[in-house]
Every structure is written in C-alpha cells, then in structure tokens.
C-alpha positions as CSV (number, residue, x, y, z in Angstrom):
1,X,22.2,-36.0,-43.0
2,X,25.7,-34.5,-43.5
3,X,26.4,-37.0,-46.2
4,X,23.7,-35.5,-48.5
5,X,26.0,-32.7,-49.8
6,X,29.8,-32.8,-49.9
7,X,31.1,-30.2,-47.4
8,X,34.1,-28.2,-48.5
9,X,37.3,-29.3,-46.7
10,X,38.9,-26.1,-45.4
11,X,42.6,-26.5,-44.9
12,X,43.7,-24.7,-41.7
13,X,47.1,-23.8,-40.4
14,X,47.9,-25.7,-37.2
15,X,48.1,-22.4,-35.2
16,X,44.8,-21.1,-36.6
17,X,42.1,-21.5,-34.0
18,X,39.4,-19.8,-36.1
19,X,36.1,-21.7,-35.8
20,X,34.8,-23.3,-39.0
21,X,31.0,-22.7,-39.6
22,X,28.8,-24.8,-41.9
23,X,25.0,-24.8,-42.6
24,X,24.7,-26.5,-46.0
25,X,22.8,-29.5,-44.7
26,X,19.1,-30.4,-44.3
27,X,17.2,-27.7,-42.3
28,X,20.4,-25.7,-41.8
29,X,20.3,-21.9,-41.7
30,X,23.2,-19.5,-41.4
31,X,24.2,-16.9,-44.0
32,X,27.4,-15.2,-42.8
33,X,29.9,-15.1,-40.0
34,X,32.3,-12.3,-39.1
35,X,35.2,-13.0,-36.6
36,X,35.2,-10.0,-34.3
37,X,38.2,-11.2,-32.2
38,X,39.7,-14.5,-31.1
39,X,36.7,-15.8,-29.3
40,X,33.9,-13.6,-30.5
41,X,31.8,-14.1,-33.7
42,X,29.0,-12.1,-35.3
43,X,26.4,-14.2,-37.1
44,X,23.8,-13.3,-39.8
45,X,20.9,-15.6,-40.6
46,X,19.5,-16.2,-44.0
47,X,16.0,-14.9,-44.7
48,X,13.3,-17.4,-45.8
49,X,14.0,-18.2,-49.5
50,X,12.4,-15.7,-51.9
51,X,11.6,-13.3,-49.1
52,X,13.6,-10.7,-47.1
53,X,12.0,-11.6,-43.8
54,X,11.4,-14.3,-41.1
55,X,15.0,-14.5,-39.7
56,X,14.3,-16.7,-36.6
57,X,15.3,-20.3,-37.2
58,X,19.0,-21.1,-37.0
59,X,20.8,-24.4,-37.2
60,X,24.5,-24.6,-38.0
61,X,27.6,-26.7,-37.4
62,X,30.8,-25.5,-35.8
63,X,34.2,-27.3,-35.8
64,X,37.8,-26.6,-34.9
65,X,36.7,-26.0,-31.3
66,X,38.8,-25.2,-28.2
67,X,37.4,-26.6,-24.9
68,X,36.9,-24.3,-21.9
69,X,37.5,-21.0,-23.8
70,X,35.0,-18.1,-23.3
71,X,33.3,-17.8,-26.7
72,X,30.6,-15.2,-27.5
73,X,28.2,-15.5,-30.4
74,X,25.9,-12.7,-31.5
75,X,23.1,-13.2,-34.1
76,X,22.4,-9.7,-35.4
77,X,19.4,-9.9,-37.7
78,X,16.3,-11.2,-35.8
79,X,13.2,-9.4,-36.8
80,X,10.8,-10.1,-33.9
81,X,10.6,-7.3,-31.3
82,X,10.0,-9.8,-28.5
83,X,11.3,-13.2,-27.7
84,X,11.4,-16.0,-25.1
85,X,15.2,-15.4,-25.0
86,X,14.2,-12.4,-22.8
87,X,12.4,-14.9,-20.4
88,X,14.9,-17.7,-19.9
89,X,15.1,-19.5,-23.2
90,X,18.6,-20.6,-24.0
91,X,20.2,-21.8,-27.4
92,X,20.6,-25.5,-28.0
93,X,24.0,-27.2,-28.4
94,X,24.8,-30.7,-29.7
95,X,28.3,-32.1,-29.3
96,X,29.3,-35.1,-31.4
97,X,32.0,-36.0,-28.8
98,X,29.4,-35.9,-26.0
99,X,27.0,-37.9,-28.0
100,X,29.6,-40.6,-28.8
101,X,31.3,-40.8,-25.3
102,X,28.3,-40.1,-22.9
103,X,25.2,-40.5,-25.1
104,X,24.3,-36.9,-24.4
105,X,22.2,-35.3,-27.1
106,X,20.9,-31.7,-27.4
107,X,21.3,-29.6,-24.3
108,X,20.5,-26.0,-23.4
109,X,23.6,-23.8,-23.2
110,X,24.7,-20.2,-22.8
111,X,25.2,-17.5,-20.2
112,X,24.8,-13.7,-20.3
113,X,22.0,-14.2,-22.7
114,X,20.6,-10.9,-24.0
115,X,18.0,-10.1,-26.7
116,X,17.9,-6.4,-27.7
117,X,17.3,-3.9,-30.5
118,X,20.4,-3.1,-32.5
119,X,21.3,-0.3,-34.9
120,X,21.5,-2.4,-38.1
121,X,18.0,-1.5,-39.3
122,X,17.4,0.8,-42.3
123,X,14.3,2.9,-42.8
124,X,11.3,1.2,-41.1
125,X,13.1,-2.2,-40.8
126,X,14.3,-2.9,-37.2
127,X,16.7,-5.7,-36.3
128,X,17.3,-7.4,-33.0
129,X,20.4,-9.2,-31.6
130,X,20.7,-12.4,-29.6
131,X,24.0,-12.7,-27.8
132,X,25.3,-15.4,-25.5
133,X,28.6,-16.7,-24.0
134,X,29.5,-20.4,-23.6
135,X,32.3,-22.9,-23.6
136,X,32.8,-25.9,-25.9
137,X,33.0,-29.2,-24.0
138,X,35.8,-30.7,-26.1
139,X,38.8,-29.8,-28.2
140,X,38.6,-30.4,-31.9
141,X,34.9,-31.4,-31.6
142,X,32.1,-30.9,-34.1
143,X,29.1,-29.1,-32.6
144,X,25.7,-27.8,-33.7
145,X,23.6,-24.9,-32.5
146,X,19.8,-24.6,-33.0
147,X,16.9,-22.4,-32.1
148,X,14.8,-25.5,-31.2
149,X,15.3,-29.2,-31.3
150,X,15.7,-30.1,-35.0
151,X,13.2,-32.4,-36.7
152,X,14.0,-32.9,-40.4
153,X,12.0,-34.3,-43.3
154,X,14.5,-37.3,-43.2
155,X,13.5,-37.8,-39.5
156,X,9.9,-38.1,-40.5
157,X,10.6,-40.4,-43.4
158,X,12.6,-42.8,-41.1
159,X,9.7,-42.7,-38.6
160,X,7.2,-43.6,-41.3
161,X,9.3,-46.4,-42.7
162,X,9.5,-47.9,-39.2
163,X,5.7,-47.8,-39.0
164,X,5.2,-49.4,-42.4
165,X,7.6,-52.2,-41.5
166,X,5.9,-52.9,-38.1
167,X,3.6,-55.9,-38.5
168,X,1.2,-54.7,-35.9
169,X,1.1,-50.9,-36.4
170,X,0.8,-51.3,-40.2
171,X,-2.5,-53.1,-39.8
172,X,-4.2,-50.0,-38.4
173,X,-2.0,-47.2,-39.7
174,X,-2.1,-46.7,-43.5
175,X,0.4,-44.3,-45.0
176,X,-0.5,-42.6,-48.3
177,X,0.7,-39.8,-50.5
178,X,-1.5,-36.8,-50.1
179,X,0.4,-34.8,-52.8
180,X,3.8,-33.6,-53.9
181,X,5.2,-30.3,-52.8
182,X,6.5,-27.6,-55.2
183,X,9.9,-29.2,-55.1
184,X,8.5,-32.6,-55.6
185,X,8.7,-33.9,-52.0
186,X,6.0,-36.2,-50.8
187,X,3.4,-34.8,-48.4
188,X,2.2,-37.8,-46.4
189,X,-1.2,-38.5,-44.9
190,X,-1.8,-41.2,-42.3
191,X,-5.2,-42.9,-41.7
192,X,-5.3,-44.5,-38.2
193,X,-8.2,-46.6,-37.0
194,X,-8.8,-50.2,-35.9
195,X,-10.4,-52.6,-38.4
196,X,-14.1,-52.9,-37.6
197,X,-14.9,-56.0,-35.4
198,X,-18.3,-56.5,-37.1
199,X,-20.0,-55.3,-40.2
200,X,-22.7,-53.5,-38.4
201,X,-20.5,-51.2,-36.3
202,X,-21.5,-47.6,-35.5
203,X,-20.1,-44.9,-37.8
204,X,-16.9,-43.6,-36.4
205,X,-16.2,-39.8,-36.2
206,X,-13.1,-38.4,-37.6
207,X,-10.2,-36.5,-35.9
208,X,-7.9,-34.5,-38.2
209,X,-4.4,-33.4,-37.1
210,X,-1.8,-31.5,-39.0
211,X,1.6,-30.1,-38.2
212,X,4.7,-28.2,-39.4
213,X,3.1,-25.7,-41.7
214,X,5.8,-23.3,-40.3
215,X,9.2,-25.0,-40.7
216,X,11.0,-23.3,-37.8
217,X,8.4,-24.5,-35.3
218,X,10.1,-27.9,-34.9
219,X,8.4,-28.5,-31.6
220,X,5.1,-29.1,-33.5
221,X,6.8,-32.1,-35.1
222,X,7.9,-33.4,-31.7
223,X,4.3,-33.0,-30.4
224,X,3.0,-34.8,-33.5
225,X,5.6,-37.6,-32.9
226,X,4.4,-37.9,-29.3
227,X,0.8,-38.2,-30.5
228,X,1.6,-40.8,-33.0
229,X,3.7,-42.8,-30.5
230,X,0.7,-42.8,-28.2
231,X,-2.1,-43.5,-30.7
232,X,-0.1,-46.3,-32.4
233,X,0.7,-47.9,-29.0
234,X,-0.9,-50.9,-27.4
235,X,-2.4,-49.2,-24.3
236,X,-6.1,-49.7,-23.6
237,X,-6.8,-46.0,-24.1
238,X,-5.1,-46.0,-27.5
239,X,-7.1,-49.1,-28.5
240,X,-10.3,-47.4,-27.4
241,X,-9.6,-44.3,-29.4
242,X,-8.8,-46.3,-32.5
243,X,-12.0,-48.3,-32.0
244,X,-14.1,-45.1,-31.9
245,X,-12.4,-42.7,-34.2
246,X,-10.7,-42.4,-37.6
247,X,-7.6,-40.3,-37.3
248,X,-6.4,-38.4,-40.4
249,X,-2.9,-37.1,-39.9
250,X,-0.8,-34.8,-42.1
251,X,2.5,-34.8,-40.1
252,X,4.5,-32.3,-42.3
253,X,2.6,-29.7,-44.4
254,X,5.6,-27.8,-45.6
255,X,8.5,-30.3,-46.3
256,X,10.2,-27.9,-48.7
257,X,10.5,-25.2,-46.1
258,X,11.7,-27.7,-43.5
259,X,14.4,-29.0,-45.9
260,X,15.9,-25.6,-46.8
261,X,15.8,-24.3,-43.3
262,X,13.1,-21.7,-43.6
263,X,11.4,-20.3,-40.5
264,X,7.9,-19.6,-41.8
265,X,7.4,-19.8,-45.5
266,X,7.1,-22.3,-48.4
267,X,9.2,-22.2,-51.6
268,X,6.6,-19.8,-53.0
269,X,7.8,-17.4,-50.3
270,X,4.3,-17.6,-48.7
271,X,3.0,-18.3,-45.2
272,X,0.9,-21.5,-46.0
273,X,-1.2,-21.0,-42.9
274,X,-2.8,-18.0,-44.6
275,X,-3.7,-19.8,-47.8
276,X,-6.5,-22.2,-46.8
277,X,-9.1,-20.0,-48.7
278,X,-6.9,-20.0,-51.8
279,X,-8.1,-21.8,-54.9
280,X,-4.6,-22.0,-56.4
281,X,-3.5,-25.6,-56.3
282,X,-0.3,-25.0,-58.2
283,X,1.5,-22.9,-55.6
284,X,0.1,-24.3,-52.3
285,X,-0.5,-28.0,-53.1
286,X,-0.3,-29.3,-49.5
287,X,-2.9,-26.8,-48.3
288,X,-5.2,-27.3,-51.3
289,X,-5.1,-31.1,-51.0
290,X,-5.5,-31.1,-47.2
291,X,-8.6,-28.9,-47.4
292,X,-10.1,-31.1,-50.1
293,X,-9.3,-34.3,-48.1
294,X,-11.1,-32.8,-45.2
295,X,-14.1,-31.9,-47.4
296,X,-14.3,-35.5,-48.5
297,X,-14.1,-36.8,-45.0
298,X,-16.9,-34.5,-43.9
299,X,-19.1,-35.9,-46.7
300,X,-18.5,-39.4,-45.3
301,X,-18.7,-38.8,-41.5
302,X,-18.8,-36.2,-38.8
303,X,-15.5,-34.5,-38.0
304,X,-15.3,-34.3,-34.2
305,X,-12.1,-32.3,-34.0
306,X,-9.6,-30.5,-36.2
307,X,-6.2,-29.4,-34.8
308,X,-3.2,-27.8,-36.4
309,X,0.0,-28.0,-34.3
310,X,2.3,-25.0,-34.0
311,X,5.2,-23.6,-31.9
312,X,5.1,-20.1,-30.3
313,X,8.2,-17.9,-30.1
314,X,6.9,-15.3,-27.6
315,X,4.5,-17.0,-25.2
316,X,5.2,-19.7,-22.6
317,X,3.1,-22.9,-22.0
318,X,1.0,-25.1,-24.2
319,X,-2.4,-23.6,-25.2
320,X,-5.0,-23.4,-27.9
321,X,-6.7,-20.9,-30.2
322,X,-10.3,-21.8,-30.9
323,X,-13.2,-20.1,-32.8
324,X,-16.4,-18.7,-31.4
325,X,-19.1,-16.3,-32.6
326,X,-19.9,-13.3,-30.5
327,X,-23.5,-14.4,-30.0
328,X,-22.9,-18.1,-29.9
329,X,-25.4,-20.4,-28.2
330,X,-23.4,-21.9,-25.4
331,X,-24.5,-25.5,-25.4
332,X,-21.8,-27.8,-24.0
333,X,-21.4,-29.7,-27.3
334,X,-21.1,-26.6,-29.4
335,X,-18.9,-24.6,-27.0
336,X,-15.3,-24.4,-28.3
337,X,-14.0,-23.9,-24.8
338,X,-15.0,-27.3,-23.6
339,X,-12.2,-29.4,-25.2
340,X,-9.3,-27.1,-24.1
341,X,-10.8,-27.0,-20.6
342,X,-10.9,-30.8,-20.5
343,X,-7.3,-30.8,-21.7
344,X,-6.2,-28.5,-18.9
345,X,-8.1,-30.6,-16.3
346,X,-6.5,-33.9,-17.5
347,X,-2.9,-32.4,-17.7
348,X,-2.7,-29.2,-15.6
349,X,1.1,-29.3,-15.5
350,X,1.3,-29.2,-19.3
351,X,-1.7,-27.3,-20.6
352,X,-2.7,-23.7,-19.8
353,X,-6.3,-22.8,-20.2
354,X,-5.8,-19.1,-19.2
355,X,-3.5,-18.7,-22.2
356,X,-6.2,-20.0,-24.7
357,X,-8.0,-17.5,-26.9
358,X,-11.2,-17.9,-28.9
359,X,-11.6,-14.6,-30.8
360,X,-11.5,-14.8,-34.6
361,X,-9.4,-11.9,-35.8
362,X,-9.6,-10.6,-39.4
363,X,-5.9,-11.3,-39.9
364,X,-6.5,-15.0,-39.2
365,X,-9.3,-15.6,-41.7
366,X,-7.1,-17.7,-44.0
367,X,-5.7,-20.0,-41.3
368,X,-6.6,-23.7,-41.2
369,X,-8.4,-23.2,-37.8
370,X,-10.8,-20.5,-39.1
371,X,-11.4,-22.0,-42.5
372,X,-12.3,-25.5,-41.1
373,X,-14.6,-23.9,-38.5
374,X,-16.4,-22.0,-41.3
375,X,-16.7,-25.3,-43.2
376,X,-18.6,-26.6,-40.2
377,X,-16.1,-28.2,-37.8
378,X,-17.1,-26.8,-34.3
379,X,-14.0,-28.1,-32.5
380,X,-11.4,-26.4,-34.7
381,X,-8.1,-25.4,-33.1
382,X,-4.6,-24.3,-33.3
383,X,-2.4,-25.9,-30.7
384,X,0.5,-23.7,-29.6
385,X,3.6,-24.8,-27.6
386,X,6.4,-22.6,-26.3
C-alpha cells in the first residue's frame, strides 16, 4: 500500500528525535500534528472530504521512534459526545519490527486513556479529545495507529482475486461488477449458490448482504470476510446453505470513502445510508444499483433476508436493528424479532438480543434496512458490532 504514492523523504539531523508522521496512503487519515514537548504530540484529524464533520476514523504512520520512552498523543477534534474510549476501548498499534521479528500484527495499546470535551469548539460546534500514553516497542521502527483494524479496498480486491483463482470456490461464487463509483472504482457484487443438482429443483430463496457503506466502520468488512470465509468453505452447513439459498453480496458499498480515509461519507460528501430512497443515480451509484439489483431479485424469487453490516462507536456487543409496525400481526414467520432471537440462542457469547431495537424512527427512513422493508422484505436488518 505504501508504494502507491511516493512519500517525501524528510532529512533529519542525527540528534533530532522528533517523530515523523505520515498519512498519505490508502485509508489514511491525519491532518496536522503539533509537537508540544519532547514526547508529547497534539493531533488533528481530517474531516470527511467535502464536509466539515465526521472526525472519528484515524490511521497514520509514525517513524523515527525511540523505544521505552513515555509518549503521549492527544487527538483534539473528535465530534462525538460519547465514545467506547470511555468504556475500555484502546487505540490500535502496528509495529513493522514486531511483525517482521515475531509475526505480531495489530495490538491494542495505551494507558491513561481519557475521552473528554475540550475548549476548541466555536459557536455551537463542540470538540472532544482522546488522549493516551504508550511506549514504542523498538528504536527506529515504523509504526501505525488506527481507530479500528484497517481493511482497505486493496485488501478486498486481493481477497476477490484469490476467490476467482480458486478452482473450487469459483464454481459457486461468481464475481461481477455492480457499477463504478464516482471516482471510477469498481463496486463488486458476488452471487453465491451451488449449481442445481437437477433441472426440477425447488426455487431457492435469496439472502442479500451488504457492508462498508460507512468507511470508518472497518469491523463491518471483517465480519463480511468472516461470512464469506464460512459460506465459501466446504463444511456440511455451508454446502446446505448454498444448496438452499442464493446469496447476493455487496462487500464494499463505498470504496471511494474507504480509499480516502473518510469516516462516514462518500465523495459527494453524503451519508450513503440515508440515500436509498434517492432517484439520483449520478451521485450515489452504488446505492442506486444495489436497490435496483434487489428489485430484480425480488421479481425472480422471494428474498428471505436482507442485512447491512455496520460498526458501532458507542455501544458494546453485536446486535441488530429491525423493522416492525406498531400494530403488526405477530405470526412467527412475519415477526422481525425471530431471526435475531435465533442468532442470540445459537451464539450467546457473541450476539446480544437485549441490545436489538425494532422501532422505525423518522430519521432512519432513508436507510437500506427501512427501504428494503418497505419494498416487502420482512427480515430486513442492520447488523451492528462494537
């Protein structure tokens, strides 16, 4: 990834122990750094492109490190009042030396972690700081910090290339171009189902899964990868699912936002998960084509389940948002609570039913979950993970 754009070589004096920061790489986000004193730095994040908001995702490189020294970093322009950093979340650190010597990847780091309102706000805008102390593991190392485990557009492409080259998986997983994004990046759609064993087979129901509409919610890509690893595997359950369902999967709805290191928006400066009612193909192509693809699928067969995968910055656990009417007839098949309840029973250590919500708020009318539900998909969900 770092080979994509040439990084400026900063010539340092031998005695200069100032850290060198860099974020001009895929999914990177850091705007400014001020050195407060020898081991303390104040960091400012870049807002989502073409907006003045959504400072949450960070991912940057640090070099010229000194091992064992008490560094303090403070990010000063978060905009969310609340955060899991108040409840035990720690920043992520990746050391190139640790990776090379000990095969250690990303690890949680930081002590004296505090998330608090600061005095930087003007007018109605309030800003919040995240501060932490830590020590670098090696001298003259190159390290990275991130809000959540990075998963780039390049990571997805490598994964899809591996599937297409696999002689077994490529038989039941077809990769197509759904559309191109505003910046011309390919939005992929996968069709996963076993070839029919006989011509007179029963009609298979469809399951539709999408992820990464919000670029900073990288955990949604890791969940999607986990699902794909499973459904493309050779276990008897995966075979059974592929025999009985057609899976339509859009693994990355907002590749532009992912590439430039946005937290929430597309290159149109818009939250795509509020645009499912929009008729404007030009500015929101991935949303327009996804909705149209689902309409076509619904004309051919019943859609059993729709689920859009997200990450949550303020709540713990894995849980779902569903849709139900106030006076809904509660037959088991039409009750939106049944599927999440099954999920909590089959993996109680991973999925929290008490955190699930089923009210349809006015502010969520343009989300994938609500629009698909109104199109006639009863089991229409947002899956959230902390």
